N, CA, C and O of each residue as an XYZ file, in Angstrom:
904
protein
N       0.905     -2.934     -4.926
C       1.012     -1.602     -4.222
C       0.115     -1.373     -3.053
O       0.414     -0.707     -2.062
N      -1.037     -2.002     -3.268
C      -2.070     -2.050     -2.106
C      -1.578     -2.680     -0.769
O      -2.149     -2.379      0.279
N      -0.575     -3.508     -0.784
C      -0.250     -4.151      0.545
C       0.662     -2.968      1.510
O       0.883     -2.965      2.721
N       1.093     -1.952      0.388
C       1.930     -0.938      1.241
C       1.084     -0.074      2.213
O       1.385      0.413      3.303
N      -0.109     -0.027      1.464
C      -1.104      0.876      2.335
C      -1.179      0.421      3.920
O      -1.291      1.217      4.853
N      -1.099     -0.943      4.037
C      -1.270     -1.376      5.283
C      -0.461     -0.710      6.286
O      -0.796     -0.743      7.471
N       0.691     -0.044      5.847
C       1.534      0.658      6.838
C       1.134      2.108      7.128
O       1.723      2.909      7.853
N      -0.003      2.285      6.405
C      -0.514      3.818      6.460
C      -1.901      4.077      7.209
O      -2.791      3.259      7.442
N      -1.848      5.304      7.492
C      -3.177      5.776      8.222
C      -3.930      6.435      7.385
O      -3.296      7.046      6.525
N      -5.319      6.541      7.333
C      -6.182      7.394      6.554
C      -7.140      8.280      7.453
O      -7.547      7.867      8.539
N      -7.473      9.506      6.946
C      -8.402     10.281      7.717
C      -9.582     10.474      6.609
O      -9.405     10.838      5.446
N     -10.799     10.158      7.212
C     -12.039     10.024      6.162
C     -12.845     11.088      6.858
O     -12.871     11.177      8.085
N     -13.517     11.911      6.035
C     -14.440     12.982      6.716
C     -15.766     12.785      6.007
O     -15.749     12.897      4.782
N     -16.755     12.546      6.528
C     -18.215     12.783      5.870
C     -19.200     12.976      6.677
O     -19.154     12.358      7.740
N     -20.226     13.767      6.449
C     -21.241     14.097      7.672
C     -22.337     13.015      7.440
O     -23.172     12.891      8.336
N     -22.429     12.251      6.383
C     -23.334     11.164      6.303
C     -22.997     10.100      7.040
O     -22.165      9.340      6.545
N     -23.502      9.812      8.271
C     -23.017      8.761      9.432
C     -23.128      7.380      8.737
O     -22.276      6.500      8.858
N     -24.310      7.266      7.961
C     -24.467      5.784      7.496
C     -23.438      5.585      6.335
O     -22.734      4.575      6.326
N     -23.344      6.489      5.399
C     -22.335      6.091      4.396
C     -20.813      6.246      5.002
O     -19.943      5.562      4.462
N     -20.488      6.996      5.952
C     -19.361      7.005      6.672
C     -18.920      5.598      7.316
O     -17.770      5.158      7.316
N     -19.971      5.024      7.823
C     -19.734      3.880      8.634
C     -19.314      2.742      7.525
O     -18.316      2.064      7.769
N     -19.975      2.537      6.436
C     -19.811      1.632      5.210
C     -18.499      1.870      4.418
O     -17.730      0.981      4.052
N     -18.361      3.170      4.212
C     -16.952      3.493      3.662
C     -15.596      3.259      4.374
O     -14.534      2.935      3.841
N     -15.882      3.522      5.888
C     -14.883      3.290      6.653
C     -14.298      1.828      6.740
O     -13.116      1.519      6.592
N     -15.379      0.971      7.015
C     -15.347     -0.398      6.860
C     -14.552     -0.873      5.779
O     -13.703     -1.738      5.996
N     -14.728     -0.409      4.645
C     -14.278     -0.456      3.334
C     -12.672     -0.308      3.376
O     -11.837     -1.136      3.011
N     -12.469      0.993      3.931
C     -11.057      1.545      4.067
C     -10.353      0.607      5.030
O      -9.172      0.405      4.749
N     -10.817      0.001      6.088
C     -10.299     -0.614      7.048
C      -9.366     -1.784      6.385
O      -8.261     -2.029      6.867
N      -9.858     -2.468      5.288
C      -9.377     -3.519      4.600
C      -7.961     -3.103      4.207
O      -7.135     -4.011      4.110
N      -7.562     -1.809      3.960
C      -6.396     -1.313      3.075
C      -5.590     -0.786      4.095
O      -4.386     -0.965      3.909
N      -5.944     -0.106      5.259
C      -5.220      0.726      6.168
C      -4.818      0.131      7.438
O      -5.627     -0.695      7.861
N      -3.690      0.348      8.225
C      -3.692     -0.130      9.549
C      -4.423      0.895     10.480
O      -4.498      0.561     11.662
N      -4.865      1.858     10.191
C      -5.976      2.622     11.095
C      -6.579      3.525     10.058
O      -6.018      3.910      9.032
N      -7.903      3.839     10.495
C      -8.908      4.598      9.834
C      -9.437      5.586     10.571
O     -10.327      5.248     11.350
N      -9.087      6.867     10.530
C      -9.846      7.986     11.531
C     -10.835      8.561     10.590
O     -10.700      8.709      9.375
N     -11.990      8.904     11.438
C     -12.915      9.584     10.787
C     -13.469     10.899     11.737
O     -13.338     11.105     12.944
N     -14.219     11.787     10.550
C     -14.510     13.010     11.283
C     -15.989     13.144     10.494
O     -16.196     12.598      9.411
N     -16.885     13.875     11.135
C     -18.121     14.263     10.927
C     -18.245     15.486     10.129
O     -19.189     15.579      9.344
N     -17.382     16.443     10.247
C     -17.446     17.524      9.573
C     -16.058     18.136      9.110
O     -14.962     17.661      9.406
N     -16.252     19.130      8.428
C     -14.813     19.648      7.745
C     -13.874     20.166      9.179
O     -12.687     19.871      9.318
N     -14.547     20.860     10.026
C     -13.697     21.389     11.222
C     -12.851     20.444     11.952
O     -11.663     20.530     12.263
N     -13.941     19.283     12.214
C     -13.239     18.183     12.923
C     -12.121     17.651     12.235
O     -11.069     17.375     12.812
N     -12.316     17.496     10.999
C     -11.403     16.903      9.912
C     -10.070     17.602     10.180
O      -9.060     17.023     10.578
N     -10.158     18.728      9.956
C      -9.042     19.583     10.056
C      -8.258     19.593     11.452
O      -7.029     19.581     11.524
N      -9.050     19.613     12.457
C      -8.475     19.574     13.843
C      -7.841     18.130     14.098
O      -6.788     18.026     14.728
N      -8.457     17.117     13.632
C      -7.990     15.686     13.890
C      -6.621     15.745     13.019
O      -5.640     15.249     13.571
N      -6.459     16.236     11.864
C      -5.177     16.203     11.142
C      -4.133     17.067     11.718
O      -2.970     16.686     11.589
N      -4.351     18.082     12.284
C      -3.571     18.895     13.265
C      -2.895     18.334     14.408
O      -1.719     18.475     14.744
N      -4.021     17.536     15.069
C      -3.693     17.047     16.341
C      -2.642     15.723     16.135
O      -1.670     15.448     16.839
N      -3.112     15.047     15.031
C      -2.231     13.631     14.633
C      -2.421     13.453     13.231
O      -3.469     12.977     12.793
N      -1.385     13.837     12.429
C      -1.401     13.662     10.922
C      -1.572     12.509     10.495
O      -1.104     11.568     11.135
N      -2.287     12.293      9.302
C      -2.565     11.001      8.606
C      -1.880     10.966      7.289
O      -1.618     12.020      6.711
N      -1.520      9.596      6.690
C      -0.720      9.575      5.443
C      -1.505      9.841      4.443
O      -0.918     10.252      3.442
N      -2.817      9.731      4.365
C      -3.955     10.114      3.249
C      -5.282     10.727      3.982
O      -5.680     10.504      5.125
N      -5.772     11.462      3.099
C      -6.898     11.973      3.448
C      -7.911     11.811      2.419
O      -7.644     11.823      1.218
N      -9.099     11.657      2.911
C     -10.270     11.695      2.074
C     -11.444     12.358      2.609
O     -12.029     12.039      3.644
N     -11.788     13.445      1.706
C     -12.912     14.464      2.313
C     -14.228     14.504      1.485
O     -14.149     14.699      0.272
N     -15.365     14.338      2.050
C     -16.466     14.725      1.402
C     -16.378     16.074      1.133
O     -15.809     16.844      1.906
N     -17.034     16.523     -0.184
C     -17.144     17.924     -0.721
C     -17.989     18.680      0.288
O     -17.554     19.588      0.996
N     -19.293     18.207      0.291
C     -20.248     19.411      1.056
C     -20.304     18.488      2.554
O     -20.700     17.331      2.691
N     -19.753     19.453      3.627
C     -19.714     19.200      5.043
C     -20.005     20.384      5.796
O     -19.597     21.432      5.296
N     -20.668     20.460      6.973
C     -20.889     21.419      7.856
C     -19.552     21.999      8.134
O     -18.499     21.363      8.086
N     -19.703     23.531      8.493
C     -18.614     24.051      9.123
C     -17.285     24.327      8.070
O     -16.838     25.472      7.998
N     -16.765     23.387      7.377
C     -15.981     23.638      6.586
C     -16.147     22.721      5.239
O     -16.142     21.523      5.520
N     -16.283     22.979      3.943
C     -16.420     21.896      2.951
C     -15.013     21.412      2.959
O     -14.074     21.824      3.640
N     -15.047     20.389      2.010
C     -13.661     19.498      1.616
C     -12.799     20.396      1.004
O     -11.617     20.313      1.336
N     -13.154     21.338      0.085
C     -12.065     22.163     -0.574
C     -11.630     23.241      0.614
O     -10.417     23.357      0.788
N     -12.299     23.847      1.244
C     -11.940     24.512      2.442
C     -10.893     23.779      3.500
O      -9.864     24.319      3.905
N     -11.350     22.429      3.881
C     -10.442     21.850      4.851
C      -9.127     21.696      3.863
O      -8.046     22.117      4.274
N      -9.227     21.084      2.543
C      -7.995     21.014      1.911
C      -7.075     22.379      1.847
O      -5.884     22.440      2.151
N      -7.725     23.225      1.480
C      -6.825     24.621      1.607
C      -6.122     24.879      2.711
O      -4.939     25.219      2.687
N      -6.952     24.702      3.966
C      -6.397     24.842      5.414
C      -5.070     23.826      5.511
O      -3.974     24.178      5.947
N      -5.389     22.533      5.029
C      -4.275     21.667      5.133
C      -3.023     21.825      4.485
O      -1.957     21.461      4.984
N      -3.160     22.430      3.246
C      -2.230     22.601      2.059
C      -1.199     23.944      2.845
O      -0.078     24.256      2.444
N      -1.730     24.412      3.710
C      -1.038     25.691      4.418
C       0.061     25.137      5.512
O       1.009     25.810      5.915
N      -0.190     23.993      5.858
C       0.920     23.246      6.919
C       1.594     21.924      6.163
O       2.714     21.498      6.444
N       0.756     21.375      5.201
C       1.249     20.277      4.588
C       0.976     20.385      3.195
O      -0.180     20.343      2.772
N       2.030     20.529      2.408
C       1.895     20.550      0.797
C       1.956     19.061      0.214
O       1.607     18.857     -0.948
N       2.443     17.934      1.109
C       2.554     16.899      0.339
C       1.450     15.849      0.797
O       1.266     14.933     -0.005
N       0.921     15.839      1.602
C      -0.078     14.557      2.061
C      -1.218     14.363      0.830
O      -1.944     15.301      0.501
N      -1.277     13.268      0.300
C      -2.281     13.048     -0.600
C      -3.697     13.160     -0.127
O      -4.050     12.756      0.982
N      -4.460     13.691     -0.952
C      -5.825     14.185     -0.525
C      -6.625     13.993     -1.830
O      -6.201     14.293     -2.946
N      -7.869     13.442     -1.550
C      -8.768     13.288     -2.472
C     -10.300     13.309     -2.048
O     -10.702     12.755     -1.025
N     -11.080     13.974     -2.896
C     -12.411     14.213     -2.351
C     -13.504     13.543     -3.158
O     -13.390     13.321     -4.363
N     -14.628     13.216     -2.397
C     -15.496     12.261     -3.075
C     -16.929     13.401     -2.679
O     -16.876     14.179     -1.727
N     -18.123     13.292     -3.596
C     -19.219     13.911     -3.374
C     -20.268     13.241     -3.841
O     -20.029     12.109     -4.261
N     -21.315     13.609     -3.883
C     -22.739     13.150     -4.383
C     -22.881     13.575     -5.923
O     -23.615     12.948     -6.687
N     -22.299     14.432     -6.229
C     -22.638     14.868     -7.727
C     -21.611     15.373     -8.378
O     -20.639     15.694     -7.695
N     -21.558     15.570     -9.808
C     -20.513     15.950    -10.432
C     -20.457     17.481    -10.650
O     -21.190     18.018    -11.480
N     -19.512     18.228     -9.837
C     -19.240     19.390     -9.714
C     -17.815     19.878    -10.131
O     -16.883     20.112     -9.361
N     -17.817     20.003    -11.659
C     -16.650     20.215    -12.378
C     -16.010     21.402    -11.805
O     -14.846     21.376    -11.408
N     -16.820     22.535    -11.752
C     -16.119     23.630    -11.312
C     -15.314     23.310     -9.788
O     -14.102     23.511     -9.705
N     -15.899     22.933     -8.918
C     -15.116     22.545     -7.805
C     -13.962     21.661     -7.846
O     -13.031     21.666     -7.041
N     -14.126     20.776     -9.021
C     -13.054     19.857     -9.223
C     -11.877     20.754     -9.757
O     -10.717     20.533     -9.412
N     -12.220     21.778    -10.615
C     -11.320     22.492    -11.197
C     -10.371     23.343     -9.955
O      -9.144     23.442     -9.952
N     -11.210     23.838     -9.058
C     -10.485     24.571     -7.971
C      -9.755     23.547     -7.117
O      -8.681     23.766     -6.556
N     -10.470     22.354     -7.069
C      -9.535     21.270     -6.121
C      -8.269     21.074     -6.730
O      -7.223     20.998     -6.085
N      -8.343     20.999     -7.847
C      -6.718     20.645     -8.235
C      -5.842     21.714     -8.226
O      -4.671     21.482     -8.523
N      -6.169     22.804     -7.952
C      -5.291     24.016     -7.765
C      -4.437     23.746     -6.161
O      -3.387     24.250     -5.762
N      -5.349     22.767     -5.490
C      -4.730     22.464     -4.298
C      -3.961     21.043     -4.299
O      -3.699     20.406     -3.279
N      -3.657     20.670     -5.569
C      -2.891     19.414     -5.841
C      -3.618     18.108     -5.381
O      -3.068     17.159     -4.822
N      -4.884     18.206     -5.690
C      -5.657     17.112     -5.329
C      -5.301     15.840     -6.172
O      -4.920     15.869     -7.342
N      -5.488     14.671     -5.372
C      -5.098     13.334     -6.348
C      -6.207     12.997     -7.293
O      -5.933     12.557     -8.409
N      -7.569     13.196     -6.871
C      -8.571     12.849     -7.700
C      -9.854     13.461     -7.126
O      -9.720     13.951     -6.004
N     -10.848     13.515     -7.579
C     -12.171     13.997     -7.518
C     -13.173     13.034     -7.809
O     -13.477     13.012     -9.002
N     -13.803     12.203     -7.055
C     -14.730     11.093     -7.149
C     -16.141     11.360     -6.895
O     -16.531     12.252     -6.141
N     -16.862     10.602     -7.515
C     -18.309     10.797     -7.523
C     -19.167      9.580     -6.896
O     -19.171      8.509     -7.504
N     -19.809      9.704     -5.836
C     -20.488      8.601     -5.167
C     -21.629      8.171     -6.148
O     -22.236      8.978     -6.852
N     -21.852      6.899     -6.129
C     -21.159      5.708     -5.320
C     -19.783      5.435     -5.720
O     -19.626      5.105     -6.896
N     -18.709      5.512     -4.932
C     -17.601      5.228     -5.385
C     -17.057      3.657     -5.369
O     -16.680      3.078     -4.350
N     -17.094      3.057     -6.764
C     -16.819      1.409     -6.757
C     -15.365      1.162     -6.295
O     -14.365      1.880     -6.309
N     -15.590     -0.069     -5.892
C     -14.135     -0.680     -5.286
C     -12.844     -0.342     -6.136
O     -11.798      0.121     -5.681
N     -13.138     -0.690     -7.585
C     -12.099     -0.429     -8.600
C     -11.700      1.050     -8.444
O     -10.530      1.366     -8.228
N     -12.533      1.802     -8.538
C     -12.081      3.230     -8.659
C     -11.483      3.697     -7.359
O     -10.579      4.533     -7.360
N     -11.980      3.163     -6.213
C     -11.143      3.269     -4.853
C     -10.000      2.903     -4.819
O      -9.062      3.651     -4.544
N      -9.898      1.670     -5.096
C      -8.398      1.048     -5.236
C      -7.385      1.485     -6.193
O      -6.165      1.457     -6.030
N      -8.086      1.921     -7.286
C      -7.123      3.018     -8.252
C      -6.759      4.080     -7.704
O      -5.641      4.573     -7.851
N      -7.637      4.534     -7.035
C      -7.061      6.196     -6.374
C      -6.141      5.790     -5.215
O      -5.125      6.479     -5.121
N      -6.286      4.859     -4.361
C      -5.633      4.576     -3.186
C      -4.223      4.200     -3.769
O      -3.234      4.503     -3.102
N      -4.083      3.616     -4.864
C      -2.844      3.229     -5.482
C      -2.092      4.405     -5.918
O      -0.867      4.459     -5.806
N      -2.827      5.385     -6.432
C      -2.149      6.731     -6.902
C      -1.531      7.383     -5.695
O      -0.439      7.930     -5.847
N      -2.216      7.386     -4.295
C      -1.821      7.891     -3.133
C      -0.493      7.325     -2.688
O       0.502      7.988     -2.396
N      -0.625      5.848     -2.673
C       0.589      5.091     -2.371
C       1.753      5.460     -3.201
O       2.848      5.504     -2.641
N       1.675      5.707     -4.346
C       2.695      5.817     -5.210
C       3.283      7.253     -5.109
O       4.449      7.470     -5.440
N       2.415      8.281     -4.622
C       2.872      9.587     -4.307
C       3.738      9.661     -3.072
O       4.712     10.406     -2.956
N       3.276      8.788     -2.130
C       4.154      8.778     -0.706
C       5.370      7.914     -1.173
O       6.485      8.313     -0.835
N       5.288      6.976     -1.783
C       6.488      6.112     -2.211
C       7.557      6.981     -2.647
O       8.650      7.032     -2.082
N       7.143      7.851     -3.935
C       8.132      8.665     -4.583
C       8.621      9.742     -3.657
O       9.828      9.983     -3.635
N       7.927     10.301     -3.018
C       8.384     11.493     -2.137
C       9.272     10.712     -1.043
O      10.254     11.385     -0.732
N       9.207      9.667     -0.477
C       9.825      8.921      0.454
C      11.355      8.740     -0.116
O      12.410      9.099      0.406
N      11.126      8.074     -1.343
C      12.389      7.897     -2.155
C      13.353      8.990     -2.358
O      14.580      8.926     -2.283
N      12.431     10.238     -2.690
C      13.298     11.423     -3.025
C      14.052     11.873     -1.673
O      15.230     12.223     -1.745
N      13.370     11.863     -0.439
C      14.046     12.124      0.702
C      15.237     11.203      1.155
O      16.153     11.584      1.883
N      15.118     10.087      0.691
C      16.213      9.075      1.034
C      17.478      9.201     -0.009
O      18.502      8.523      0.067
N      17.210     10.166     -0.958
C      18.077     10.369     -1.897
C      19.133     11.668     -1.349
O      20.230     11.921     -1.846
N      18.622     12.245     -0.442
C      19.494     13.497      0.357
C      19.992     12.788      1.543
O      19.325     12.188      2.386
N      21.276     12.947      1.482
C      22.298     12.289      2.413
C      23.149     13.612      2.846
O      23.811     14.360      2.127
N      22.906     13.662      4.329
C      23.674     14.602      5.247
C      25.133     14.296      5.096
O      25.389     13.257      5.703
N      26.320     14.883      4.436
C      27.708     14.710      4.367
C      27.950     15.261      5.914
O      28.109     14.416      6.794
N      27.980     16.779      6.279
C      28.305     17.167      7.302
C      27.166     18.080      7.753
O      26.127     18.061      7.092
N      27.269     18.890      8.835
C      26.300     19.773      9.152
C      25.923     20.872      8.161
O      26.629     21.867      8.000
N      24.817     20.659      7.524
C      24.424     21.747      6.562
C      24.863     21.626      5.227
O      24.749     22.475      4.344
N      25.445     20.347      5.136
C      26.033     19.955      3.741
C      25.289     18.671      3.283
O      25.061     17.719      4.030
N      24.998     18.734      2.200
C      24.153     17.503      1.836
C      24.447     16.962      0.278
O      24.838     17.647     -0.667
N      24.189     15.746      0.288
C      24.536     15.034     -1.242
C      23.118     14.580     -1.898
O      22.346     13.750     -1.419
N      22.964     15.272     -3.032
C      21.778     14.615     -3.643
C      21.997     13.610     -4.596
O      22.588     13.913     -5.632
N      21.683     12.669     -4.443
C      22.025     11.325     -5.240
C      21.176     11.448     -6.487
O      21.658     11.180     -7.588
N      20.124     11.784     -6.365
C      19.240     12.095     -7.678
C      19.874     12.961     -8.613
O      20.071     12.711     -9.802
N      20.177     13.992     -8.000
C      20.700     15.286     -8.810
C      22.185     15.217     -9.110
O      22.686     15.833    -10.050
N      22.861     14.456     -8.290
C      24.469     14.432     -8.274
C      25.033     15.676     -8.019
O      25.877     16.081     -8.817
N      24.680     16.480     -6.898
C      25.290     17.796     -6.509
C      25.310     17.591     -5.126
O      24.665     16.750     -4.501
N      26.162     18.489     -4.658
C      26.223     18.948     -3.260
C      25.466     20.134     -2.780
O      25.604     21.097     -3.535
N      24.786     20.329     -1.856
C      23.988     21.513     -1.434
C      24.369     22.037     -0.065
O      24.472     21.246      0.872
N      24.543     23.098      0.064
C      24.741     23.769      1.346
C      23.776     25.018      1.495
O      22.983     25.239      0.580
N      23.803     25.747      2.478
C      22.949     26.791      2.473
C      22.788     27.942      1.608
O      21.756     28.607      1.522
N      24.154     28.193      0.802
C      24.275     29.076     -0.224
C      24.579     28.463     -1.645
O      24.217     28.988     -2.698
N      25.209     27.417     -1.554
C      25.952     27.091     -3.050
C      25.135     25.543     -3.513
O      24.472     24.765     -2.826
N      25.463     25.517     -4.765
C      25.096     24.150     -5.259
C      26.371     23.911     -6.051
O      26.879     24.718     -6.830
N      26.883     22.536     -5.713
C      28.335     22.305     -6.298
C      28.103     21.039     -7.168
O      27.595     20.018     -6.704
N      28.498     21.165     -8.428
C      28.348     19.975     -9.458
C      29.574     19.192     -9.516
O      30.692     19.683     -9.358
N      29.317     17.851     -9.766
C      30.617     16.986     -9.892
C      30.841     16.554    -11.353
O      29.886     16.500    -12.127
N      32.203     16.218    -11.771
C      32.375     15.599    -13.058
C      31.865     13.982    -12.863
O      31.766     13.382    -11.792
N      31.597     13.508    -14.113
C      31.187     12.055    -14.220
C      32.194     11.257    -13.238
O      31.658     10.479    -12.449
N      33.293     11.350    -13.217
C      34.356     10.376    -12.859
C      34.386     10.888    -11.164
O      34.648     10.068    -10.284
N      34.108     12.218    -10.875
C      34.002     12.444     -9.246
C      32.730     11.827     -8.766
O      32.765     11.278     -7.665
N      31.584     11.841     -9.457
C      30.291     11.131     -8.983
C      30.641      9.555     -8.682
O      30.384      8.994     -7.617
N      31.189      9.027     -9.667
C      31.490      7.751     -9.420
C      32.509      7.372     -8.338
O      32.300      6.419     -7.587
N      33.586      8.108     -8.268
C      34.333      7.856     -7.010
C      33.720      8.323     -5.765
O      33.713      7.635     -4.744
N      33.269      9.348     -5.838
C      32.638      9.758     -4.495
C      31.277      9.009     -3.995
O      30.933      9.189     -2.827
N      30.646      8.333     -4.681
C      29.385      7.504     -4.497
C      29.960      6.139     -4.032
O      29.473      5.425     -3.155
N      30.946      5.922     -4.681
C      31.836      4.616     -4.002
C      32.261      4.779     -2.570
O      31.970      3.966     -1.692
N      33.027      5.970     -2.361
C      33.167      6.180     -1.109
C      32.180      6.166      0.064
O      32.226      5.668      1.189
N      31.189      6.955     -0.662
C      29.975      7.135      0.518
C      29.492      5.717      0.983
O      29.171      5.457      2.143
N      29.477      4.695     -0.225
C      28.866      3.589      0.026
C      29.805      2.808      1.116
O      29.365      1.923      1.850
N      30.954      3.192      1.118
C      32.124      2.485      2.055
C      32.574      3.358      2.959
O      33.651      3.077      3.485
N      31.893      4.608      3.366
C      32.058      5.405      4.200
C      32.942      4.954      5.656
O      32.407      4.153      6.423
N      34.056      5.411      5.914
C      34.635      5.001      6.954
C      35.611      3.786      6.865
O      36.289      3.396      7.816
N      35.608      3.255      5.670
C      36.609      2.199      5.289
C      37.341      2.714      4.284
O      36.901      3.414      3.373
N      38.857      2.247      4.502
C      39.994      2.562      3.560
C      39.804      1.888      2.165
O      39.766      0.667      2.014
N      39.695      2.758      1.213
C      39.574      2.226     -0.231
C      40.945      2.189     -0.844
O      41.709      3.154     -0.818
N      41.212      1.074     -1.375
C      42.610      1.146     -2.034
C      42.620      1.867     -3.496
O      41.729      1.664     -4.321
N      43.596      2.630     -3.697
C      43.651      3.113     -4.976
C      43.331      2.183     -6.120
O      42.579      2.635     -6.983
N      43.723      1.126     -6.241
C      43.550      0.001     -7.226
C      42.106     -0.087     -7.396
O      41.597     -0.101     -8.517
N      41.246     -0.162     -6.024
C      39.811     -0.208     -6.380
C      39.153      0.909     -7.310
O      38.284      0.730     -8.163
N      39.694      1.955     -6.990
C      39.201      3.222     -7.654
C      39.540      3.063     -9.017
O      38.713      3.228     -9.914
N      40.615      2.777     -9.197
C      41.165      2.631    -10.974
C      40.255      1.588    -11.480
O      39.818      1.783    -12.614
N      39.866      0.470    -10.837
C      39.130     -0.584    -11.348
C      37.610     -0.007    -11.677
O      37.048     -0.091    -12.769
N      37.154      0.517    -10.636
C      35.913      1.210    -10.557
C      35.397      1.963    -11.801
O      34.230      1.974    -12.194
N      36.619      2.688    -12.446
C      36.180      3.682    -13.470
C      36.360      3.039    -14.932
O      36.209      3.671    -15.977
N      36.776      1.402    -14.818
C      36.635      0.645    -15.918
C      37.175      1.188    -17.186
O      36.605      1.050    -18.268
N      38.537      1.943    -16.974
C      39.279      2.394    -17.863
C      40.693      2.372    -17.604
O      41.204      3.021    -16.692
N      41.406      1.542    -18.489
C      42.972      1.203    -18.136
C      43.717      2.277    -18.198
O      44.856      2.243    -17.732
N      43.173      3.497    -18.824
C      44.097      4.669    -18.653
C      43.955      5.523    -17.609
O      44.542      6.597    -17.475
N      43.072      4.974    -16.782
C      42.912      5.793    -15.573
C      43.811      5.417    -14.441
O      43.393      4.860    -13.426
N      45.176      5.769    -14.667
C      46.060      5.338    -13.836
C      46.233      5.986    -12.353
O      45.486      6.873    -11.942
N      47.227      5.478    -11.655
C      47.193      6.003    -10.000
C      47.341      7.518    -10.294
O      46.746      8.195     -9.455
N      48.007      8.273    -11.308
C      48.184      9.641    -11.443
C      46.797     10.115    -11.661
O      46.367     11.024    -10.951
N      46.179      9.664    -12.434
C      44.770     10.445    -12.740
C      43.871     10.244    -11.687
O      43.122     11.154    -11.332
N      43.871      9.080    -11.121
C      42.999      8.916     -9.689
C      43.319     10.064     -8.693
O      42.401     10.769     -8.275
N      44.576     10.261     -8.314
C      45.046     11.417     -7.540
C      44.553     12.683     -8.254
O      44.220     13.654     -7.575
N      44.505     12.708     -9.342
C      44.099     14.305     -9.910
C      42.629     14.366     -9.777
O      42.108     15.421     -9.414
N      41.891     13.283    -10.051
C      40.364     13.318     -9.742
C      39.953     13.465     -8.089
O      38.936     14.089     -7.787
N      40.656     12.961     -7.239
C      40.619     12.969     -5.877
C      40.964     14.402     -5.316
O      40.399     14.921     -4.353
N      41.855     14.894     -5.971
C      42.329     16.416     -5.692
C      41.326     17.345     -6.041
O      41.049     18.286     -5.297
N      40.722     17.135     -7.196
C      39.335     18.253     -7.589
C      38.254     17.828     -6.871
O      37.352     18.646     -6.691
N      38.139     16.658     -6.393
C      36.988     16.437     -5.680
C      37.306     17.006     -4.200
O      36.358     17.438     -3.545
N      38.383     17.020     -3.747
C      38.415     17.469     -2.341
C      38.326     19.115     -2.434
O      37.958     19.799     -1.479
N      38.620     19.528     -3.408
C      38.694     21.273     -3.603
C      37.040     21.559     -3.396
O      36.701     22.657     -2.957
N      36.043     20.566     -3.717
C      34.633     20.742     -3.699
C      33.833     20.271     -2.429
O      32.640     20.470     -2.203
N      34.823     19.547     -1.584
C      34.175     19.015     -0.567
C      34.718     19.703      1.099
O      35.861     20.147      1.217
N      33.938     19.701      2.030
C      34.454     20.140      3.192
C      35.890     19.772      3.621
O      36.153     18.590      3.396
N      36.872     20.480      4.176
C      38.226     20.186      4.348
C      38.287     19.038      5.039
O      37.486     18.766      5.934
N      39.185     18.330      4.696
C      39.596     17.021      5.501
C      38.619     15.768      5.375
O      38.741     14.694      5.966
N      37.586     16.154      4.442
C      36.431     15.047      4.608
C      36.973     13.607      3.657
O      36.453     12.500      3.794
N      37.873     13.843      2.897
C      38.596     12.825      2.244
C      39.989     12.646      2.731
O      40.725     13.604      2.494
N      40.469     11.732      3.300
C      41.735     11.570      3.940
C      42.773     10.883      2.955
O      42.261      9.955      2.329
N      43.953     11.091      2.704
C      44.920     10.182      2.020
C      45.522      9.094      2.885
O      45.937      9.397      4.004
N      45.590      7.981      2.492
C      46.277      7.083      3.331
C      47.556      6.555      2.593
O      47.473      5.645      1.767
N      48.835      7.208      2.949
C      49.802      6.923      2.218
C      50.047      5.409      1.829
O      49.942      4.452      2.595
N      50.437      5.373      0.319
C      50.791      4.210     -0.194
C      49.674      3.239     -0.214
O      49.944      2.125     -0.663
N      48.329      3.490      0.241
C      47.268      2.737      0.540
C      46.193      2.996     -0.452
O      45.877      2.272     -1.396
N      45.598      4.308     -0.046
C      44.399      4.606     -0.610
C      43.771      5.836     -0.033
O      44.497      6.800      0.211
N      42.433      5.892      0.216
C      41.898      6.828      0.669
C      40.659      6.648      1.719
O      40.144      5.534      1.815
N      40.242      7.596      2.402
C      38.946      7.285      3.609
C      38.119      8.501      3.565
O      38.479      9.671      3.696
N      37.051      8.060      3.377
C      35.969      9.219      3.338
C      35.516      9.067      5.024
O      35.139      8.003      5.516
N      35.622     10.172      5.666
C      35.273     10.286      7.108
C      33.719     10.344      7.388
O      33.303     10.439      8.543
């Protein structure tokens, strides 16, 4: 997982210049770019100016502390992984921090193993969110298919599909723009009882749920998903 971090940028904020220099050097082994800030206000302004993939904040900083920065960032970005480090164990601050969906709350000095473990958590969060976004496919303007949930979504409705409809539609989606023979759809369902007539019936029901003319019938051949 750590090699994935090389594709990411990190924003690290700490007012202790000596610690910041050493910690930033460690972070540079993992990330393609390390951005630094010396106080909370600078950290927030840096993120607004140019967002980072992961944020690491010292708890106690001038102008804005780590939790205040987190709160402000969460108003504009609810997804970016954030974790906080501090010189002492402040469990009350930790409790408040988790209200802002912190990845973790680490106590200095942060060991290499703990840092790596936390960064792996961050990378996993980013990867899962990216995968989820990739599961949403735009079919037409304002109409989407959610591959994870197996549903269609538009501005007003959620449209659910039967198991057979899901199998057929996802095969068509994979081969979008290509004519699919009826026999291919019959074989796809792995059921000898699914004959030409039943395939037509499934396609008919599927077309009632989809935008008009999205699936075109090619006479005596099969179907085409536009």
